[in-house]
BABARO-755316 format. One record per residue: residue number from 0; residue in one letter; x, y, z of N, C-alpha, C, O in turn. Coordinates in Angstrom, 3 decimals. Example, Ala and Ser with C-alpha at 12.3 -4.5 7.8 and 13.67 -1.06 7.14 Angstrom:
BEGIN
<0; "a"; <13.190; -5.690; 7.800>; <12.300; -4.500; 7.800>; <13.200; -3.300; 7.800>; <14.236; -3.319; 8.465>> <1; "s"; <12.850; -2.250; 7.080>; <13.670; -1.060; 7.140>; <12.900; 0.030; 7.870>; <13.409; 1.138; 8.039>> 
This chain:
BEGIN
<0; "x"; <145.612; 23.350; 81.821>; <145.601; 23.706; 80.404>; <144.403; 23.043; 79.734>; <143.821; 22.087; 80.248>> <1; "x"; <144.060; 23.581; 78.581>; <142.889; 23.064; 77.872>; <143.144; 23.060; 76.373>; <143.871; 23.900; 75.842>> <2; "x"; <142.529; 22.097; 75.711>; <142.572; 22.078; 74.250>; <141.372; 22.886; 73.755>; <140.222; 22.585; 74.077>> <3; "x"; <141.663; 23.899; 72.980>; <140.642; 24.819; 72.493>; <140.137; 24.378; 71.128>; <140.835; 23.672; 70.399>> <4; "x"; <138.920; 24.795; 70.782>; <138.351; 24.476; 69.464>; <138.960; 25.410; 68.425>; <138.963; 26.629; 68.596>> <5; "x"; <139.474; 24.825; 67.351>; <140.061; 25.604; 66.259>; <138.983; 25.882; 65.224>; <138.348; 24.961; 64.711>> <6; "x"; <138.783; 27.158; 64.922>; <137.821; 27.551; 63.890>; <138.347; 27.106; 62.532>; <139.553; 27.122; 62.287>> <7; "x"; <137.424; 26.704; 61.647>; <137.824; 26.260; 60.314>; <137.199; 27.130; 59.235>; <136.044; 27.546; 59.328>> <8; "x"; <138.001; 27.391; 58.208>; <137.559; 28.103; 57.009>; <136.321; 27.411; 56.464>; <136.323; 26.182; 56.392>> <9; "x"; <135.262; 28.116; 56.074>; <135.137; 29.567; 55.908>; <134.479; 30.303; 57.082>; <133.793; 31.300; 56.856>> <10; "x"; <134.661; 29.851; 58.306>; <134.054; 30.508; 59.466>; <134.357; 32.010; 59.442>; <135.526; 32.393; 59.393>> <11; "x"; <133.334; 32.862; 59.474>; <133.555; 34.310; 59.376>; <134.336; 34.893; 60.545>; <134.904; 35.977; 60.409>> <12; "x"; <134.386; 34.220; 61.677>; <135.142; 34.736; 62.826>; <136.647; 34.764; 62.546>; <137.392; 35.499; 63.194>> <13; "x"; <137.088; 33.950; 61.565>; <138.508; 33.978; 61.181>; <138.879; 35.298; 60.500>; <140.061; 35.604; 60.346>> <14; "x"; <137.888; 36.069; 60.099>; <138.124; 37.343; 59.411>; <138.180; 38.526; 60.375>; <138.432; 39.655; 59.953>> <15; "x"; <137.948; 38.278; 61.667>; <138.023; 39.362; 62.652>; <139.470; 39.815; 62.826>; <140.392; 39.001; 62.828>> <16; "x"; <139.650; 41.114; 62.971>; <140.978; 41.675; 63.229>; <141.195; 41.670; 64.738>; <140.380; 42.199; 65.493>> <17; "x"; <142.294; 41.073; 65.165>; <142.601; 40.954; 66.591>; <143.018; 42.298; 67.174>; <143.618; 43.134; 66.498>> <18; "x"; <142.686; 42.479; 68.440>; <143.025; 43.714; 69.153>; <144.365; 43.556; 69.877>; <144.706; 42.459; 70.321>> <19; "x"; <145.122; 44.647; 69.994>; <146.394; 44.569; 70.726>; <146.174; 44.160; 72.183>; <145.157; 44.494; 72.791>> <20; "x"; <147.132; 43.444; 72.717>; <147.124; 43.092; 74.128>; <147.654; 44.305; 74.878>; <148.749; 44.784; 74.584>> <21; "x"; <146.891; 44.805; 75.840>; <147.302; 46.000; 76.580>; <148.083; 45.655; 77.844>; <148.869; 46.464; 78.336>> <22; "x"; <147.859; 44.441; 78.369>; <148.588; 44.003; 79.558>; <148.814; 42.504; 79.486>; <147.871; 41.738; 79.290>> <23; "x"; <150.056; 42.086; 79.644>; <150.368; 40.657; 79.664>; <150.207; 40.193; 81.114>; <151.086; 40.384; 81.954>> <24; "x"; <149.052; 39.577; 81.373>; <148.723; 39.133; 82.728>; <148.514; 37.619; 82.741>; <148.791; 36.936; 81.755>> <25; "x"; <148.023; 37.108; 83.867>; <147.841; 35.663; 83.996>; <146.836; 35.120; 82.991>; <146.978; 33.983; 82.541>> <26; "x"; <145.819; 35.906; 82.625>; <144.834; 35.412; 81.652>; <145.479; 35.249; 80.274>; <145.146; 34.312; 79.548>> <27; "x"; <146.386; 36.138; 79.908>; <147.106; 36.010; 78.631>; <148.052; 34.820; 78.688>; <148.150; 34.059; 77.725>> <28; "x"; <148.748; 34.652; 79.809>; <149.654; 33.502; 79.944>; <148.876; 32.177; 79.906>; <149.369; 31.190; 79.359>> <29; "x"; <147.669; 32.147; 80.481>; <146.835; 30.944; 80.407>; <146.409; 30.678; 78.969>; <146.413; 29.532; 78.517>> <30; "x"; <146.041; 31.740; 78.249>; <145.699; 31.603; 76.834>; <146.876; 31.020; 76.060>; <146.700; 30.121; 75.237>> <31; "x"; <148.079; 31.535; 76.326>; <149.288; 31.040; 75.653>; <149.479; 29.551; 75.928>; <149.736; 28.779; 75.004>> <32; "x"; <149.357; 29.143; 77.190>; <149.523; 27.726; 77.542>; <148.479; 26.864; 76.836>; <148.800; 25.794; 76.319>> <33; "x"; <147.227; 27.331; 76.814>; <146.156; 26.581; 76.140>; <146.406; 26.515; 74.638>; <146.144; 25.491; 74.006>> <34; "x"; <146.911; 27.602; 74.069>; <147.207; 27.611; 72.630>; <148.313; 26.623; 72.294>; <148.217; 25.911; 71.295>> <35; "x"; <149.369; 26.566; 73.116>; <150.430; 25.582; 72.862>; <149.873; 24.161; 72.943>; <150.175; 23.329; 72.088>> <36; "x"; <149.068; 23.880; 73.958>; <148.514; 22.538; 74.093>; <147.645; 22.196; 72.880>; <147.707; 21.081; 72.362>> <37; "x"; <146.842; 23.153; 72.436>; <145.980; 22.964; 71.271>; <146.804; 22.731; 70.007>; <146.514; 21.824; 69.227>> <38; "x"; <147.837; 23.559; 69.811>; <148.684; 23.460; 68.619>; <149.412; 22.109; 68.579>; <149.439; 21.446; 67.543>> <39; "x"; <149.997; 21.710; 69.705>; <150.725; 20.439; 69.731>; <149.774; 19.261; 69.514>; <150.141; 18.280; 68.866>> <40; "x"; <148.558; 19.351; 70.050>; <147.588; 18.272; 69.906>; <147.095; 18.138; 68.472>; <146.751; 17.038; 68.038>> <41; "x"; <147.056; 19.247; 67.728>; <146.390; 19.285; 66.413>; <146.934; 18.314; 65.353>; <146.085; 17.693; 64.713>> <42; "x"; <148.184; 18.103; 65.088>; <149.377; 18.847; 65.476>; <149.701; 19.932; 64.444>; <149.404; 19.795; 63.258>> <43; "x"; <150.314; 21.003; 64.929>; <150.717; 22.091; 64.045>; <151.995; 22.727; 64.541>; <152.535; 22.338; 65.577>> <44; "x"; <152.479; 23.714; 63.790>; <153.707; 24.426; 64.182>; <153.435; 25.886; 64.546>; <154.337; 26.595; 64.992>> <45; "x"; <152.197; 26.332; 64.358>; <151.851; 27.700; 64.708>; <150.360; 27.827; 64.936>; <149.565; 27.081; 64.365>> <46; "x"; <149.987; 28.788; 65.784>; <148.584; 29.035; 66.074>; <148.424; 30.489; 66.507>; <149.173; 30.985; 67.349>> <47; "x"; <147.446; 31.156; 65.923>; <147.105; 32.526; 66.304>; <145.837; 32.489; 67.146>; <144.970; 31.641; 66.934>> <48; "x"; <145.731; 33.406; 68.098>; <144.568; 33.431; 68.985>; <143.259; 33.534; 68.202>; <142.243; 32.981; 68.624>> <49; "x"; <143.272; 34.226; 67.078>; <142.079; 34.345; 66.239>; <141.534; 32.971; 65.865>; <140.319; 32.793; 65.772>> <50; "x"; <142.410; 32.006; 65.651>; <141.995; 30.669; 65.233>; <141.225; 29.927; 66.322>; <140.503; 28.974; 66.029>> <51; "x"; <141.372; 30.356; 67.573>; <140.625; 29.740; 68.674>; <139.578; 30.720; 69.203>; <139.153; 30.637; 70.355>> <52; "x"; <139.174; 31.651; 68.332>; <138.106; 32.603; 68.606>; <138.407; 33.537; 69.772>; <137.503; 33.942; 70.503>> <53; "x"; <139.684; 33.876; 69.940>; <140.095; 34.906; 70.896>; <140.768; 35.980; 70.062>; <141.815; 35.744; 69.459>> <54; "x"; <140.172; 37.144; 70.029>; <140.625; 38.160; 69.081>; <141.599; 39.146; 69.729>; <141.362; 40.352; 69.812>> <55; "x"; <142.705; 38.558; 70.182>; <143.842; 39.296; 70.758>; <145.062; 38.971; 69.909>; <145.134; 37.906; 69.297>> <56; "x"; <146.014; 39.886; 69.874>; <147.195; 39.734; 69.018>; <148.237; 38.854; 69.726>; <149.239; 39.339; 70.252>> <57; "x"; <147.962; 37.542; 69.719>; <148.830; 36.551; 70.364>; <149.066; 35.410; 69.378>; <148.128; 34.900; 68.765>> <58; "x"; <150.337; 35.014; 69.232>; <150.740; 33.924; 68.346>; <151.689; 33.009; 69.110>; <152.546; 33.472; 69.862>> <59; "x"; <151.521; 31.697; 68.906>; <152.492; 30.722; 69.421>; <153.023; 29.918; 68.240>; <152.287; 29.598; 67.307>> <60; "x"; <154.315; 29.600; 68.298>; <154.988; 28.859; 67.216>; <156.021; 27.922; 67.834>; <156.679; 28.258; 68.819>> <61; "x"; <156.148; 26.747; 67.238>; <157.259; 25.846; 67.565>; <157.547; 25.021; 66.315>; <156.807; 24.092; 65.989>> <62; "x"; <158.629; 25.367; 65.620>; <158.979; 24.666; 64.377>; <159.929; 23.489; 64.615>; <160.358; 22.837; 63.664>> <63; "x"; <160.258; 23.216; 65.881>; <161.177; 22.106; 66.174>; <160.472; 20.765; 65.999>; <159.247; 20.675; 66.084>> <64; "x"; <161.258; 19.741; 65.756>; <160.721; 18.382; 65.596>; <160.227; 17.824; 66.927>; <159.279; 17.040; 66.961>> <65; "x"; <160.874; 18.231; 68.030>; <160.593; 17.620; 69.332>; <159.855; 18.541; 70.302>; <159.859; 18.299; 71.509>> <66; "x"; <159.228; 19.587; 69.787>; <158.437; 20.519; 70.611>; <159.285; 21.181; 71.698>; <158.819; 21.398; 72.816>> <67; "x"; <160.526; 21.496; 71.356>; <161.458; 22.024; 72.353>; <161.769; 23.512; 72.177>; <162.563; 24.070; 72.933>> <68; "x"; <161.144; 24.164; 71.177>; <161.474; 25.569; 70.911>; <160.210; 26.429; 70.835>; <159.957; 27.070; 69.814>> <69; "x"; <159.413; 26.447; 71.913>; <158.190; 27.250; 71.885>; <158.506; 28.747; 71.860>; <159.324; 29.241; 72.636>> <70; "x"; <157.842; 29.445; 70.956>; <158.018; 30.889; 70.832>; <156.659; 31.557; 70.977>; <155.651; 31.059; 70.476>> <71; "x"; <156.648; 32.698; 71.673>; <155.430; 33.474; 71.876>; <155.654; 34.865; 71.301>; <156.687; 35.491; 71.540>> <72; "x"; <154.671; 35.340; 70.539>; <154.721; 36.681; 69.956>; <153.415; 37.396; 70.312>; <152.346; 37.040; 69.816>> <73; "x"; <153.513; 38.387; 71.159>; <152.354; 39.197; 71.533>; <152.515; 40.553; 70.853>; <153.566; 41.186; 70.953>> <74; "x"; <151.468; 40.990; 70.163>; <151.491; 42.244; 69.393>; <152.666; 42.285; 68.403>; <153.404; 43.269; 68.368>> <75; "x"; <152.844; 41.229; 67.605>; <153.999; 41.209; 66.695>; <153.918; 42.286; 65.614>; <152.856; 42.558; 65.055>> <76; "x"; <155.072; 42.887; 65.341>; <155.210; 43.835; 64.234>; <156.286; 43.276; 63.316>; <157.383; 42.937; 63.760>> <77; "x"; <155.960; 43.184; 62.019>; <156.868; 42.561; 61.058>; <157.380; 43.603; 60.079>; <156.625; 44.413; 59.541>> <78; "x"; <158.692; 43.553; 59.869>; <159.350; 44.424; 58.893>; <160.094; 43.522; 57.914>; <160.831; 42.627; 58.327>> <79; "x"; <159.902; 43.756; 56.625>; <160.583; 42.955; 55.603>; <162.022; 43.442; 55.484>; <162.266; 44.631; 55.276>> <80; "x"; <162.978; 42.518; 55.617>; <164.394; 42.866; 55.526>; <164.986; 42.559; 54.167>; <165.976; 43.167; 53.761>> <81; "x"; <164.378; 41.613; 53.460>; <164.883; 41.206; 52.163>; <163.678; 41.033; 51.251>; <162.795; 40.219; 51.521>> <82; "x"; <163.647; 41.794; 50.183>; <162.505; 41.741; 49.261>; <162.463; 40.438; 48.457>; <161.490; 40.172; 47.751>> <83; "x"; <163.524; 39.627; 48.567>; <163.541; 38.355; 47.861>; <162.374; 37.502; 48.334>; <162.196; 37.275; 49.531>> <84; "x"; <161.593; 37.039; 47.386>; <160.444; 36.209; 47.717>; <160.778; 34.750; 47.464>; <161.604; 34.420; 46.612>> <85; "x"; <160.120; 33.883; 48.221>; <160.279; 32.465; 47.937>; <158.962; 31.759; 48.189>; <158.117; 32.226; 48.953>> <86; "x"; <158.807; 30.621; 47.528>; <157.592; 29.830; 47.640>; <157.774; 28.785; 48.722>; <158.821; 28.146; 48.828>> <87; "x"; <156.749; 28.625; 49.512>; <156.774; 27.612; 50.554>; <155.401; 26.956; 50.603>; <154.380; 27.643; 50.546>> <88; "x"; <155.371; 25.647; 50.708>; <154.095; 24.951; 50.789>; <153.539; 25.123; 52.207>; <154.106; 24.628; 53.182>> <89; "x"; <152.419; 25.835; 52.288>; <151.820; 26.128; 53.578>; <150.559; 25.305; 53.792>; <149.826; 24.979; 52.858>> <90; "x"; <150.345; 24.992; 55.038>; <149.097; 24.385; 55.481>; <148.611; 25.215; 56.654>; <149.289; 26.145; 57.090>> <91; "x"; <147.438; 24.877; 57.164>; <146.866; 25.682; 58.235>; <145.896; 24.827; 59.038>; <145.113; 24.064; 58.473>> <92; "x"; <145.952; 24.960; 60.352>; <145.032; 24.205; 61.201>; <143.583; 24.624; 60.967>; <142.664; 23.860; 61.263>> <93; "x"; <143.372; 25.819; 60.442>; <142.021; 26.293; 60.131>; <141.577; 25.923; 58.716>; <140.437; 26.178; 58.329>> <94; "x"; <142.483; 25.325; 57.953>; <142.166; 24.850; 56.599>; <142.718; 23.417; 56.516>; <143.634; 23.141; 55.741>> <95; "x"; <142.152; 22.520; 57.318>; <142.753; 21.180; 57.469>; <142.758; 20.367; 56.174>; <141.785; 20.322; 55.423>> <96; "x"; <143.916; 19.724; 55.955>; <144.038; 18.821; 54.824>; <144.471; 19.460; 53.521>; <144.608; 18.766; 52.514>> <97; "x"; <144.689; 20.768; 53.515>; <145.064; 21.455; 52.281>; <146.435; 22.101; 52.437>; <146.735; 22.725; 53.455>> <98; "x"; <147.253; 21.937; 51.412>; <148.602; 22.518; 51.378>; <148.792; 23.134; 50.011>; <148.540; 22.494; 48.990>> <99; "x"; <149.238; 24.380; 49.991>; <149.423; 25.091; 48.732>; <150.660; 25.970; 48.817>; <151.049; 26.414; 49.898>> <100; "x"; <151.271; 26.214; 47.669>; <152.429; 27.103; 47.585>; <151.986; 28.554; 47.808>; <151.037; 29.034; 47.187>> <101; "x"; <152.688; 29.231; 48.701>; <152.450; 30.650; 48.964>; <153.796; 31.363; 48.840>; <154.823; 30.848; 49.281>> <102; "x"; <153.781; 32.536; 48.245>; <154.992; 33.321; 48.068>; <155.057; 34.397; 49.136>; <154.127; 35.189; 49.292>> <103; "x"; <156.167; 34.420; 49.873>; <156.355; 35.401; 50.951>; <157.806; 35.867; 50.977>; <158.681; 35.224; 50.397>> <104; "x"; <158.060; 36.992; 51.654>; <159.447; 37.433; 51.844>; <160.245; 36.394; 52.640>; <159.718; 35.757; 53.552>> <105; "x"; <161.500; 36.237; 52.287>; <162.365; 35.231; 52.892>; <162.899; 35.646; 54.272>; <163.115; 34.793; 55.133>> <106; "x"; <163.112; 36.946; 54.480>; <163.813; 37.408; 55.679>; <163.067; 38.606; 56.264>; <162.846; 39.602; 55.575>> <107; "x"; <162.685; 38.506; 57.527>; <161.926; 39.573; 58.186>; <162.525; 39.893; 59.560>; <163.313; 39.127; 60.115>> <108; "x"; <162.128; 41.033; 60.075>; <162.444; 41.393; 61.467>; <161.106; 41.429; 62.205>; <160.142; 42.034; 61.736>> <109; "x"; <161.062; 40.775; 63.363>; <159.844; 40.740; 64.156>; <160.141; 41.311; 65.534>; <161.076; 40.888; 66.215>> <110; "x"; <159.332; 42.271; 65.923>; <159.401; 42.831; 67.276>; <158.074; 42.521; 67.951>; <157.005; 42.773; 67.395>> <111; "x"; <158.154; 41.971; 69.157>; <156.948; 41.554; 69.871>; <157.222; 41.555; 71.371>; <158.328; 41.857; 71.819>> <112; "x"; <156.196; 41.214; 72.127>; <156.349; 40.976; 73.561>; <156.379; 39.470; 73.785>; <155.726; 38.720; 73.059>> <113; "x"; <157.131; 39.024; 74.783>; <157.134; 37.612; 75.148>; <156.063; 37.353; 76.216>; <155.300; 38.257; 76.555>> <114; "x"; <156.005; 36.148; 76.736>; <154.957; 35.795; 77.709>; <155.077; 36.563; 79.013>; <154.146; 36.560; 79.819>> <115; "x"; <156.211; 37.223; 79.235>; <156.394; 38.039; 80.437>; <156.180; 39.525; 80.161>; <156.371; 40.358; 81.048>> <116; "x"; <155.782; 39.859; 78.928>; <155.530; 41.252; 78.588>; <156.784; 42.026; 78.232>; <156.756; 43.254; 78.162>> <117; "x"; <157.894; 41.316; 78.005>; <159.164; 41.963; 77.655>; <159.295; 42.033; 76.136>; <158.961; 41.085; 75.426>> <118; "x"; <159.786; 43.170; 75.651>; <159.975; 43.361; 74.216>; <161.214; 42.609; 73.747>; <162.244; 42.604; 74.422>> <119; "x"; <161.102; 41.972; 72.580>; <162.258; 41.325; 71.964>; <162.141; 41.472; 70.459>; <161.067; 41.740; 69.921>> <120; "x"; <163.281; 41.288; 69.790>; <163.331; 41.366; 68.329>; <164.140; 40.193; 67.813>; <165.191; 39.861; 68.362>> <121; "x"; <163.637; 39.554; 66.736>; <164.384; 38.502; 66.057>; <164.346; 38.781; 64.563>; <163.497; 39.534; 64.084>> <122; "x"; <165.275; 38.167; 63.826>; <165.344; 38.328; 62.372>; <165.380; 36.958; 61.705>; <166.417; 36.543; 61.188>> <123; "x"; <164.250; 36.258; 61.715>; <164.222; 34.898; 61.158>; <164.222; 34.884; 59.640>; <163.831; 35.847; 58.981>> <124; "x"; <164.678; 33.745; 59.107>; <164.623; 33.471; 57.672>; <163.963; 32.109; 57.494>; <163.823; 31.349; 58.453>> <125; "x"; <163.563; 31.807; 56.273>; <163.048; 30.484; 55.955>; <161.764; 30.136; 56.675>; <160.860; 30.965; 56.784>> <126; "x"; <161.681; 28.886; 57.175>; <160.452; 28.358; 57.758>; <159.918; 29.233; 58.888>; <158.723; 29.528; 58.917>> <127; "x"; <160.762; 29.650; 59.807>; <160.277; 30.461; 60.921>; <159.724; 31.795; 60.429>; <158.703; 32.264; 60.932>> <128; "x"; <160.388; 32.409; 59.454>; <159.881; 33.664; 58.886>; <158.518; 33.452; 58.245>; <157.622; 34.283; 58.396>> <129; "x"; <158.357; 32.342; 57.528>; <157.070; 32.015; 56.895>; <155.997; 31.828; 57.966>; <154.900; 32.376; 57.851>> <130; "x"; <156.310; 31.061; 58.999>; <155.331; 30.789; 60.059>; <154.866; 32.073; 60.737>; <153.672; 32.268; 60.965>> <131; "x"; <155.805; 32.932; 61.053>; <155.433; 34.178; 61.724>; <154.534; 35.020; 60.823>; <153.536; 35.573; 61.287>> <132; "x"; <154.878; 35.122; 59.544>; <154.049; 35.895; 58.619>; <152.660; 35.265; 58.484>; <151.655; 35.976; 58.474>> <133; "x"; <152.602; 33.948; 58.380>; <151.337; 33.223; 58.253>; <150.456; 33.489; 59.476>; <149.279; 33.821; 59.333>> <134; "x"; <151.023; 33.345; 60.676>; <150.233; 33.532; 61.901>; <149.853; 34.997; 62.103>; <148.748; 35.290; 62.560>> <135; "x"; <150.750; 35.913; 61.771>; <150.427; 37.339; 61.895>; <149.287; 37.710; 60.944>; <148.462; 38.563; 61.271>> <136; "x"; <149.236; 37.077; 59.776>; <148.115; 37.295; 58.861>; <146.784; 36.978; 59.555>; <145.809; 37.712; 59.396>> <137; "x"; <146.748; 35.885; 60.323>; <145.514; 35.525; 61.036>; <145.053; 36.670; 61.928>; <143.854; 36.929; 62.037>> <138; "x"; <145.994; 37.354; 62.565>; <145.633; 38.450; 63.463>; <144.972; 39.603; 62.719>; <144.257; 40.413; 63.308>> <139; "x"; <145.225; 39.662; 61.406>; <144.624; 40.699; 60.562>; <143.429; 40.167; 59.767>; <142.946; 40.830; 58.849>> <140; "x"; <142.952; 38.965; 60.123>; <141.789; 38.395; 59.453>; <142.076; 37.824; 58.076>; <141.177; 37.706; 57.243>> <141; "x"; <143.340; 37.469; 57.840>; <143.734; 36.954; 56.534>; <144.184; 35.500; 56.668>; <144.808; 35.119; 57.657>> <142; "x"; <143.853; 34.692; 55.648>; <144.225; 33.281; 55.627>; <145.137; 33.001; 54.444>; <145.160; 33.764; 53.478>> <143; "x"; <145.889; 31.910; 54.516>; <146.797; 31.594; 53.409>; <146.036; 31.361; 52.114>; <146.593; 31.562; 51.035>> <144; "x"; <144.772; 30.940; 52.194>; <143.991; 30.732; 50.970>; <143.730; 32.044; 50.231>; <143.397; 32.030; 49.046>> <145; "x"; <143.879; 33.174; 50.919>; <143.695; 34.477; 50.269>; <144.811; 34.767; 49.265>; <144.663; 35.640; 48.410>> <146; "x"; <145.914; 34.047; 49.364>; <147.026; 34.204; 48.426>; <146.834; 33.347; 47.177>; <147.603; 33.456; 46.221>> <147; "x"; <145.822; 32.506; 47.186>; <145.587; 31.584; 46.074>; <144.632; 32.200; 45.062>; <144.015; 33.235; 45.314>> <148; "x"; <144.523; 31.546; 43.917>; <143.572; 32.002; 42.902>; <142.153; 31.823; 43.435>; <141.911; 31.014; 44.330>> <149; "x"; <141.219; 32.591; 42.873>; <139.815; 32.464; 43.268>; <139.319; 31.033; 43.073>; <138.549; 30.522; 43.887>> <150; "x"; <139.758; 30.394; 42.000>; <139.325; 29.033; 41.702>; <139.792; 28.059; 42.796>; <139.001; 27.254; 43.287>> <151; "x"; <141.065; 28.133; 43.173>; <141.583; 27.236; 44.210>; <140.890; 27.500; 45.551>; <140.500; 26.567; 46.253>> <152; "x"; <140.744; 28.775; 45.894>; <140.114; 29.144; 47.160>; <138.665; 28.628; 47.199>; <138.218; 28.102; 48.219>> <153; "x"; <137.948; 28.778; 46.103>; <136.565; 28.326; 46.023>; <136.472; 26.800; 46.150>; <135.581; 26.279; 46.821>> <154; "x"; <137.393; 26.099; 45.506>; <137.421; 24.633; 45.581>; <137.645; 24.178; 47.026>; <136.969; 23.269; 47.509>> <155; "x"; <138.597; 24.813; 47.709>; <138.883; 24.462; 49.104>; <137.668; 24.761; 49.979>; <137.296; 23.949; 50.826>> <156; "x"; <137.047; 25.930; 49.773>; <135.865; 26.314; 50.553>; <134.766; 25.262; 50.396>; <134.176; 24.820; 51.382>> <157; "x"; <134.498; 24.871; 49.164>; <133.417; 23.906; 48.906>; <133.708; 22.561; 49.560>; <132.811; 21.946; 50.137>> <158; "x"; <134.951; 22.099; 49.474>; <135.299; 20.813; 50.086>; <135.152; 20.864; 51.603>; <134.642; 19.924; 52.213>> <159; "x"; <135.599; 21.959; 52.210>; <135.488; 22.069; 53.668>; <134.038; 22.231; 54.101>; <133.635; 21.663; 55.116>> <160; "x"; <133.253; 22.987; 53.359>; <131.834; 23.132; 53.692>; <131.139; 21.772; 53.636>; <130.301; 21.461; 54.483>> <161; "x"; <131.488; 20.968; 52.640>; <130.910; 19.631; 52.516>; <131.308; 18.766; 53.717>; <130.475; 18.058; 54.284>> <162; "x"; <132.597; 18.831; 54.101>; <133.063; 18.069; 55.258>; <132.338; 18.506; 56.530>; <131.975; 17.669; 57.356>> <163; "x"; <132.125; 19.817; 56.691>; <131.448; 20.339; 57.879>; <130.008; 19.833; 57.937>; <129.514; 19.471; 59.005>> <164; "x"; <129.339; 19.809; 56.785>; <127.951; 19.321; 56.741>; <127.888; 17.833; 57.090>; <126.994; 17.404; 57.819>> <165; "x"; <128.827; 17.052; 56.574>; <128.856; 15.632; 56.882>; <129.141; 15.391; 58.369>; <128.594; 14.462; 58.964>> <166; "x"; <129.981; 16.211; 58.956>; <130.330; 16.067; 60.372>; <129.146; 16.412; 61.276>; <129.048; 15.901; 62.391>> <167; "x"; <128.253; 17.272; 60.801>; <127.088; 17.666; 61.601>; <126.042; 16.560; 61.677>; <125.213; 16.550; 62.587>> <168; "x"; <126.078; 15.626; 60.726>; <125.057; 14.563; 60.683>; <125.302; 13.491; 61.709>; <124.532; 12.534; 61.797>> 
């Protein structure tokens, strides 16, 4: 396994739309293993392949405290089950150090392939529903900062650009 480099906002590669996985093979399973290692090392609770500059529709999530509930979503499709919206403070490994309230549907249905290429469906609520929506957004080239006001997004962009410049020195 390997720890992959996580792209950081405003890197334009984060805006690429990921392509569907046509075959779940050993290379996809290796990507999944590397993504879990990267996510746990970061540390985070979710990671989309787009964030590690692989533009395939693959997401890994583990919202457990002890890293005991790894979930894989390949080609996830999300359906809103409850129009009730709720606010959740989101952060992102691609927007390090920033947390902001984002409003999303509370209850969704997700259909995807697992690491063995088998179709499954779940109907998460709360944190897991938020995580899946957040990571699926990455696959479509969208970041949680896109839900914020232009002013907040611009402030975050400027701070991260400054940090990136300082890190290059």
